[in-house]
Structure formats: C-alpha cells, structure tokens
N, C-alpha and C positions, 0 to 999 in steps of 0.2 A: 520460476513456478509457471507450468505448460501453463495454455488456456483451458485445455475442462477442471484441471486442478482449482485455475482460477475464480472463476464458473461454478461450481461447486461452491466453495468459501461464498461469492457470490450470494448465491443463493440462500445460501446456510445463514447467515448474518443476517442477510433483509428478515429471513422468514422470525431470527428470532427477537427480531426486531417489529415485527405483527407488520410488514410491510409487504403489499402486495404489486407484481409492474408485469407489463409484460414482457414474453418474450426478448425482444425487441428492445427495449429499454433494460436485459436484464443482460443482456450481451452490452449494450453502451456502454454498462454499472463495469463489467466484469472489461472490456479493453482501457477503459481509461486507468483501475487500476491498476494492468497489466505495463499502463506505461510507468504509472508510477513506480512500481519496484525496480522498472528500467533504473530510471534516471534516480532512483536506493543503491541500487545492486555499484551503479559509477561512482556513485557519491563514495558510498563506501571503501570502493575498492583502493582511492586512494591515501596508502601510508603513511599515521603521522608518525613525527618522530620523538621519540621514548619523551623530550621536556618540551612538550607538546603540554599547552595548562588549558580547563577548561574554560568557558566565556564565564565575568561574573554572571553571578542573577542578585536584580536588582530584588529587594527587602525593604519594604518600610519599615 
C-alpha cells in the first residue's frame, strides 16, 4: 500500500471512529501502519508446506 493510500485509509478510519488528530499525528499513525504492513508482507511471503497444521485454539 502506498503512503498516500495508507494516509487516506488512516484518515477514513479515524473519521469513522470519531477521532480528530492534527496532521503530524496522522502522518505518524500512517507511518506505523506502513511499518506493520511491511512486516506482515514479510511474514505472509513465506510459503507453508501443505501438511502444516493450524495452531490449537484454547476453548475452556
């Protein structure tokens, strides 16, 4: 996701939640989301073997 797309996403999400931040904070939030997206891309790019099993889910 490009920086401008990320910033648009952040602005829309903040508006939907009723938050109002100044331009500096919006830029910082968009930067953090960009960093998270970069980490997620690296994790998701690793192929899983066909026999990989999902982690167990605790259900009391």
